[in-house]
Structure formats: structure tokens, C-alpha cells
ZAMARGU-4260 file (C-alpha; in steps of 0.2 Angstrom, whole numbers, plus 5000, padded with zeros to 4 digits):
<rodrens>
0) 5537/5588/5514 | 5536/5581/5496 | 5553/5574/5489 | 5548/5565/5473 | 5534/5559/5463
5) 5535/5547/5448 | 5521/5540/5436 | 5520/5528/5422 | 5506/5524/5410 | 5494/5537/5415
10) 5484/5547/5402 | 5497/5555/5391 | 5511/5549/5401 | 5518/5533/5393 | 5535/5530/5400
15) 5540/5534/5418 | 5543/5552/5422 | 5550/5558/5438 | 5546/5575/5446 | 5559/5579/5460
20) 5560/5593/5473 | 5578/5589/5478 | 5588/5605/5475 | 5603/5603/5464 | 5620/5606/5473
25) 5626/5613/5456 | 5614/5627/5455 | 5616/5643/5465 | 5605/5656/5470 | 5589/5660/5482
30) 5596/5648/5495 | 5588/5657/5509 | 5571/5660/5501 | 5568/5646/5490 | 5576/5631/5499
35) 5572/5621/5514 | 5587/5613/5523 | 5584/5595/5528 | 5601/5588/5532 | 5618/5595/5531
40) 5622/5599/5513 | 5604/5594/5507 | 5590/5605/5503 | 5572/5603/5496 | 5563/5616/5485
45) 5549/5626/5492 | 5541/5629/5475 | 5541/5622/5458 | 5532/5627/5442 | 5528/5617/5426
50) 5527/5625/5409 | 5522/5618/5392 | 5511/5620/5377 | 5492/5616/5378 | 5489/5597/5379
55) 5507/5593/5383 | 5503/5584/5399 | 5505/5598/5413 | 5488/5594/5419 | 5490/5575/5418
60) 5505/5576/5429 | 5494/5585/5442 | 5479/5573/5439 | 5491/5558/5442 | 5495/5565/5460
65) 5477/5567/5463 | 5473/5550/5457 | 5485/5542/5469 | 5478/5551/5483 | 5460/5546/5479
70) 5465/5528/5476 | 5472/5527/5494 | 5458/5537/5502 | 5444/5526/5494 | 5453/5509/5495
75) 5443/5502/5511 | 5427/5509/5504 | 5426/5497/5490 | 5416/5481/5490 | 5427/5465/5486
80) 5421/5464/5468 | 5420/5483/5465 | 5432/5490/5452 | 5445/5502/5458 | 5441/5513/5443
85) 5428/5510/5430 | 5435/5501/5415 | 5429/5515/5403 | 5438/5528/5414 | 5454/5517/5416
90) 5467/5531/5414 | 5481/5521/5405 | 5490/5528/5390 | 5479/5523/5376 | 5489/5527/5360
95) 5499/5511/5361 | 5491/5493/5360 | 5500/5486/5375 | 5500/5500/5387 | 5481/5502/5386
100) 5479/5486/5395 | 5495/5488/5407 | 5494/5493/5425 | 5496/5512/5430 | 5512/5514/5441
105) 5514/5528/5454 | 5527/5531/5467 | 5529/5545/5480 | 5543/5549/5493 | 5541/5562/5507
110) 5546/5567/5524 | 5533/5566/5538 | 5537/5570/5556 | 5556/5569/5551 | 5554/5551/5544
115) 5557/5547/5526 | 5544/5536/5517 | 5544/5529/5500 | 5527/5521/5494 | 5521/5515/5477
120) 5509/5504/5468 | 5504/5497/5451 | 5486/5493/5447 | 5473/5491/5434 | 5455/5495/5434
125) 5451/5479/5445 | 5466/5474/5455 | 5482/5478/5463 | 5497/5471/5454 | 5511/5477/5465
130) 5513/5488/5481 | 5528/5493/5491 | 5532/5504/5506 | 5550/5509/5512 | 5554/5519/5527
135) 5570/5527/5534 | 5569/5532/5553 | 5588/5532/5553 | 5599/5535/5538 | 5596/5518/5529
140) 5580/5515/5520 | 5572/5498/5524 | 5558/5488/5516 | 5542/5488/5527 | 5532/5477/5515
145) 5530/5472/5496 | 5515/5464/5489 | 5515/5457/5471 | 5503/5447/5460 | 5513/5432/5453
150) 5504/5419/5442 | 5487/5424/5449 | 5492/5423/5468 | 5499/5437/5479 | 5516/5435/5487
155) 5522/5445/5501 | 5539/5451/5507 | 5536/5458/5525 | 5550/5458/5538 | 5543/5448/5553
160) 5546/5462/5566 | 5535/5474/5555 | 5522/5460/5552 | 5520/5456/5571 | 5519/5475/5576
165) 5506/5478/5563 | 5495/5463/5567 | 5496/5456/5549 | 5500/5438/5544 | 5504/5433/5527
170) 5491/5420/5526 | 5477/5433/5527 | 5467/5435/5511 | 5465/5453/5505 | 5453/5458/5491
175) 5462/5461/5474 | 5455/5479/5474 | 5461/5483/5491 | 5478/5491/5496 | 5488/5483/5509
180) 5493/5500/5515 | 5475/5504/5519 | 5473/5488/5529 | 5488/5490/5539 | 5484/5508/5543
185) 5468/5501/5553 | 5478/5492/5566 | 5490/5504/5575 | 5500/5520/5574 | 5510/5512/5561
190) 5521/5518/5546 | 5506/5513/5535 | 5494/5525/5545 | 5506/5539/5544 | 5507/5537/5525
195) 5488/5538/5525 | 5488/5553/5536 | 5501/5562/5525 | 5492/5558/5509 | 5475/5563/5516
200) 5479/5578/5526 | 5496/5586/5520 | 5497/5582/5502 | 5483/5593/5494 | 5480/5592/5475
205) 5468/5603/5466 | 5468/5597/5448 | 5453/5607/5442 | 5456/5625/5436 | 5438/5629/5442
210) 5438/5638/5459 | 5422/5629/5463 | 5432/5614/5467 | 5440/5622/5482 | 5430/5638/5487
215) 5419/5627/5499 | 5434/5625/5510 | 5436/5644/5511 | 5418/5646/5515 | 5419/5634/5529
220) 5434/5644/5537 | 5424/5660/5537 | 5415/5654/5553 | 5431/5653/5562 | 5436/5670/5568
225) 5455/5668/5567 | 5454/5661/5549 | 5442/5675/5544 | 5454/5688/5550 | 5468/5680/5540
230) 5457/5678/5524 | 5452/5697/5526 | 5471/5702/5528 | 5475/5691/5513 | 5462/5700/5502
235) 5467/5718/5509 | 5486/5715/5505 | 5480/5710/5487 | 5473/5727/5486 | 5456/5723/5478
240) 5446/5735/5488 | 5438/5723/5500 | 5436/5730/5518 | 5427/5715/5526 | 5421/5698/5522
245) 5409/5687/5532 | 5395/5675/5531 | 5376/5680/5533 | 5361/5669/5535 | 5349/5668/5520
250) 5330/5668/5521 | 5317/5666/5508 | 5315/5685/5507 | 5332/5687/5500 | 5328/5677/5484
255) 5324/5686/5468 | 5305/5686/5464 | 5308/5678/5447 | 5314/5661/5454 | 5302/5647/5447
260) 5289/5641/5460 | 5296/5623/5460 | 5314/5629/5464 | 5308/5641/5477 | 5299/5627/5486
265) 5315/5616/5485 | 5325/5631/5492 | 5312/5633/5506 | 5314/5615/5511 | 5333/5616/5511
270) 5333/5632/5522 | 5321/5624/5534 | 5332/5609/5537 | 5349/5618/5536 | 5355/5635/5540
275) 5359/5643/5523 | 5372/5656/5522 | 5380/5667/5509 | 5397/5676/5508 | 5396/5695/5509
280) 5410/5707/5504 | 5411/5725/5511 | 5417/5740/5501 | 5419/5758/5506 | 5408/5772/5498
285) 5418/5788/5494 | 5411/5805/5492 | 5417/5818/5479 | 5431/5823/5491 | 5438/5805/5491
290) 5433/5802/5509 | 5424/5787/5515 | 5405/5791/5517 | 5398/5774/5520 | 5399/5755/5517
295) 5392/5744/5504 | 5388/5726/5506 | 5386/5714/5491 | 5387/5696/5487 | 5401/5686/5478
300) 5393/5688/5461 | 5396/5707/5461 | 5415/5704/5462 | 5427/5701/5447 | 5432/5684/5441
305) 5449/5687/5448 | 5443/5693/5465 | 5432/5678/5466 | 5447/5666/5463 | 5458/5675/5475
310) 5445/5673/5488 | 5442/5655/5484 | 5461/5652/5485 | 5463/5661/5501 | 5457/5646/5512
315) 5469/5633/5505 | 5484/5645/5504 | 5482/5650/5522 | 5479/5632/5528 | 5495/5626/5518
320) 5506/5640/5525 | 5499/5638/5543 | 5502/5619/5544 | 5517/5617/5532 | 5508/5607/5520
325) 5509/5604/5501 | 5498/5612/5489 | 5498/5606/5471 | 5487/5616/5459 | 5483/5617/5440
330) 5482/5633/5430 | 5486/5644/5446 | 5487/5659/5435 | 5470/5658/5427 | 5460/5674/5430
335) 5475/5682/5440 | 5485/5697/5436 | 5504/5693/5434 | 5507/5704/5450 | 5495/5693/5460
340) 5505/5678/5454 | 5521/5686/5461 | 5512/5690/5477 | 5507/5672/5480 | 5524/5666/5476
345) 5532/5678/5488 | 5521/5671/5502 | 5529/5654/5500 | 5547/5661/5498 | 5546/5672/5513
350) 5552/5665/5529 | 5540/5676/5539 | 5525/5670/5530 | 5531/5652/5527 | 5540/5647/5543
355) 5535/5628/5543 | 5542/5624/5525 | 5525/5623/5516 | 5527/5619/5497 | 5518/5626/5482
360) 5518/5616/5465 | 5508/5623/5450 | 5506/5623/5432 | 5505/5640/5423 | 5507/5649/5406
365) 5513/5665/5415 | 5530/5667/5407 | 5533/5683/5417 | 5538/5672/5431 | 5550/5662/5421
370) 5565/5672/5427 | 5580/5669/5438 | 5573/5683/5449 | 5560/5671/5455 | 5566/5653/5452
375) 5581/5643/5452 | 5583/5632/5436 | 5579/5616/5446 | 5562/5624/5451 | 5557/5625/5433
380) 5549/5610/5424 | 5543/5607/5406 | 5531/5595/5398 | 5532/5591/5380 | 5524/5578/5369
385) 5535/5567/5358 | 5531/5561/5341 | 5521/5546/5348 | 5509/5558/5358 | 5517/5554/5375
390) 5522/5567/5388 | 5540/5569/5392 | 5545/5579/5408 | 5561/5588/5411 | 5569/5601/5421
395) 5578/5618/5416 | 5592/5611/5427 | 5595/5598/5413 | 5601/5612/5401 | 5619/5619/5401
400) 5616/5638/5404 | 5621/5652/5415 | 5610/5653/5431 | 5606/5671/5427 | 5601/5667/5409
405) 5585/5675/5401 | 5574/5660/5404 | 5558/5668/5396 | 5567/5674/5381 | 5575/5658/5378
410) 5559/5648/5381 | 5550/5658/5367 | 5564/5656/5355 | 5561/5637/5358 | 5578/5633/5366
415) 5570/5623/5379 | 5556/5616/5367 | 5539/5614/5377 | 5531/5628/5366 | 5517/5625/5354
420) 5521/5624/5335 | 5509/5636/5326 | 5506/5630/5308 | 5504/5641/5292 | 5489/5652/5295
425) 5484/5651/5277 | 5478/5634/5280 | 5466/5641/5293 | 5460/5654/5280 | 5456/5640/5267
430) 5446/5631/5280 | 5436/5646/5284 | 5434/5654/5267 | 5437/5639/5256 | 5449/5649/5245
435) 5466/5657/5244 | 5471/5673/5252
</rodrens>
């Protein structure tokens, strides 16, 4: 269960921003549907949504979460002198002469197997500057380790009991590009390993708005009958006319005749070494009386863009709900009807469909969801760039207003900022026609 994420000096984010899923005790409403109880009197939000103008930093917040996960996952794969990230792609805030060369800083806190963890790092393209891990098996948070670069040498603060239990001595030499977390996770079933497990298996970030980034996962699940049934039920409930979906083997006879010879040869080699399959959708054929008279099968390209996205989303969504995981996704509303967005949101807010406390975090421009009918004020977040081109992040809970206010109307009126400023269109006409209108 994600609790908080903070980031500093990453892409358009210059100063630290904190994204929190702690429910505010001062805000009322949707307690049973939108909140997860953790201890007496404390709740965590099931969902959160991020609004903002284009280029305001919504996507960069999500990219930061994905970046943290990829750094952790790839740490032990790097050679000692290999960069953590290439210098030309180093994602620091570039619109200030000092921050461009300073470390990126990230920190995340979460509950995993009913234990609280709090992990973070500061790094540049080539080395770790600082890294820390705290845990709270009981009520009080305690330091498990801290590693920091001081005058070119690493200093460690590791309680002796933790050091002994995890097989690590402070005189060991670690490469500057390697996380201590990843090294400690190799030894035992330690807190470090559980952090790695949670980041790799439970905290799922989709920062690309293109469904090709995740549709492969859905394809892989169609071979599992129980998942295929759930995917089909998901598509039927969405009412897009699909009666069945399955994978079928592809042979050379299925390819169009106009495929170039060179490509045809390459495809034949691929099919001869691996079993190639394609997704097939089944639709009903109706006669003039409206009765089903047959079945029609066709491939994914015959479906609408919205249907293709819903199908691609079905695998990650079902997996998230089944296992009580966290799904973070950018531009969730792209290609989807507003009613589909409500349907997806209801899946997470419904106790029947979300019994394990799965969480959904997404960026969107769908202002029809910006309403107290769907969200509490502490579930709504905004990004806005200041006069220095840096992203600021804030919550609707920061504003003094009634919980039943018309969020969408006030948003369009600029009460919460985070909306684009459209200039004088006459300047555009001059640019196009080189004259006055």
C-alpha cells in the first residue's frame, strides 16, 4: 500500500514535492468506498487523480515513480564503472545552473505485509550520494541503514544488529553506482529484500500513454483460462460488443500476399522457432429480426482505438485488483469515453471488486470526474508550473471550500489554478496570415 512519494530535482520538478495518500481527518465523505483503514482513526486513499495543464508536470511526477523503480531493479546489473543513467539523459532540473548538476532525490513510504517502510536515495548519473531505509515493525520507526558520500568516501550508519543479520560489514567496498539496498537484498529474507519485492512486484508504474507499453502483459494472461475469463467478463461489462476473446496460432498462410519477400522470410524464421499467436475477438452476427445468426472473428486491428486500449488495460487492472497492488498510469482517459472512466474508477471504489485494497493513481484531463460524487478533496491533486518553469504540486484539500463544492466549475474558473492560459488568438492569426484580422 503506497503512503507517500516525494521527489526533488527531476525533470520539471525543481524543489521537493510530496504526493500523499494519507486521508485527511478534516475531510468527510466516501469513507466506506474510497478509504482503506490501516489503524484506528487512520485511513489511506484507494485512488488519487492528478490534473493540470499540458506540460505542467503531471507526467513527470509519474515518470519519477517509474525512474525510482528502474534504478532499484537495474542496480545490480551495472558494471562498476557503468553510469546509472547516461549523462545526456540525466533527468535533473535543467532550467537552473546549479540544479542541473545536483543529485536527483526520491523517497517512498509504503506498507508491505503490515510493516511500514521508508526508503530513499539521492544520486547523479554516476554515483549514489545518499541512501537510507527505515522500518517500523511496531509503532516506532527505526533506522536500518544510511549510506552517504562524504568528502569522496562513503560513511555508513547501520545498527549492529541489522548489519550482523544481513551479512554486511561496513568495511566492504561497494561500487559508487550500486545501491546498498540491492546488495543487502541478496543475503536473506531481510527488510531490504522486501523493499525490492514491493518495488518490483507490487508498485506498477505505466508512464507511457501508448497501450503498447502494457498490452503484452494482457496477451500473456490470455493463455491462463481463469485470467481469460476475467478479461472477457471485463470487456462484456464494458459493453463493447465482444462475445469472446482468445489467442490463435498464426501460420504463413495467414499473412497478406503483399508482404515484402525479405520480411516474409524473416517472419517464417520467427514462426519456425517460436509459436506465433494473435488475439482474436468474437462478435455476434444479427439478422434483420435482431436475432443472433452467427459469429464473426477478427483481429485486434478491426477494433476501435478505445476498445484496443480497454483490452490492453484489462490485464494490468485485473492483476492489480486480484493482488491488492498499486497501479500508477499516465493519461488513463486517452481514447476512453467518460463513462468508461467512471466504470474503471468504480472497480477500485467497490469493496466487492477491490477486497484487497488495491490503489489506482492516474493523470487525466477528464474534468467530468472532478466532482465530489467521485472524489474527496484529498484525492484530487494539481500540477502547475511557476514563473521559473518548475512544477509545483498541491492538493484540493489545501483550499478552504465546502466538501460538496462544484470542483469542475471552480477549476475552469481558475480558482485552483493549474489550467492553461490561452493568449490572444489574434497573435496566432498574424503568425498564419501575416496580417491583421
